[in-house]
N, C-alpha and C positions, 0 to 999 in steps of 0.2 A: 453573474451568478457565482463564479468562483470567488469573487471578492467578498460576497456575503458569507461564504463558507469560512474564508480566512478571518473575517471580522468576528465571526461567532467563536473562533478558536477551535473549530472542529478539525480533527486530524484529516489531512488531505495528502494523498500520494498521487503524483503526476508522473508521466513518463519524461525521460530526459529530452525527448524530441519536443514535447510541449514546452518544457522549460526553456529550450533554445528559442522557440517561437515567441515566447513572451519575455525574453531577456530584458527588454526595456522596462519591465515592471519589477525592478529589483526589490522594492519594498515588499511586494507580494511574495517574491521568491525567497526573501530573507526572513519571512515570518516563521516563527518557531514551529507552527503546526503544519508547514508545507515541506514535503520531502520528495525529491526526484528519484524515480526508479530507473536505474540504468539498463535500458533495453537495447540500446545501440542499434536502432533501426529494425529490430526483430523481437517480437514478444517471446520467441523461443529461447532467448538468452536467459530469461528468468528461470528456466528449467535447470540452468547450470549454476545457479546461485547456491552457496553452501547453506546449511541449516542456520548458521549464525547470521548470515546475511539476510535470509528470509525473516528471521525472528525480529529484526529491526523494524521491518515494515508491518508484519502482523501484529506486533506489540502495539505499535502506534495506532493502527486502525481499530483493533479490537478493544483498546482501553476505554473507548467511548461506551462500550457495552458492558464493561466490567468483566471481560473474558480474557483468559490467557490460553494460547494454543501454540504448542511447540512441536513442529514436525518437519521432516525433510522435504525437499522438493518433490513435486508430484503427489503430495498428499494435500487434499483440498478440504476446506471447511466452509460449509454453507449454513448461514443462520436464517431460519424461517420463524418470524414472530418472536415472542418473548421466551418461549421455553422449548423450542424445537430446533435441532441442528442435525446436519448430516456431515459425516467425515467420509471422504472418498479417497481410496488409494489407487493412483494411476500407475503405480510401478508394475511393470510387466516383466 
């Protein structure tokens, strides 16, 4: 299934843990549309990424939809259908 995504050139972000598990598939991992997200064993590490670091991943994923979204960590963007989205601020 992942190979079909890569073949279609659809942007794909995988965790660094998955990248290590599939390290034998270097052609897959070296595809321009595949990016590994450094979670270092805990998804909570994503919360510590800087705005600039987050932008790399959000730009890649949202480009497919023709959308740009620039926000700091703990601000989430949910896309529902073609014309509906929700922005949620988790900052406390």
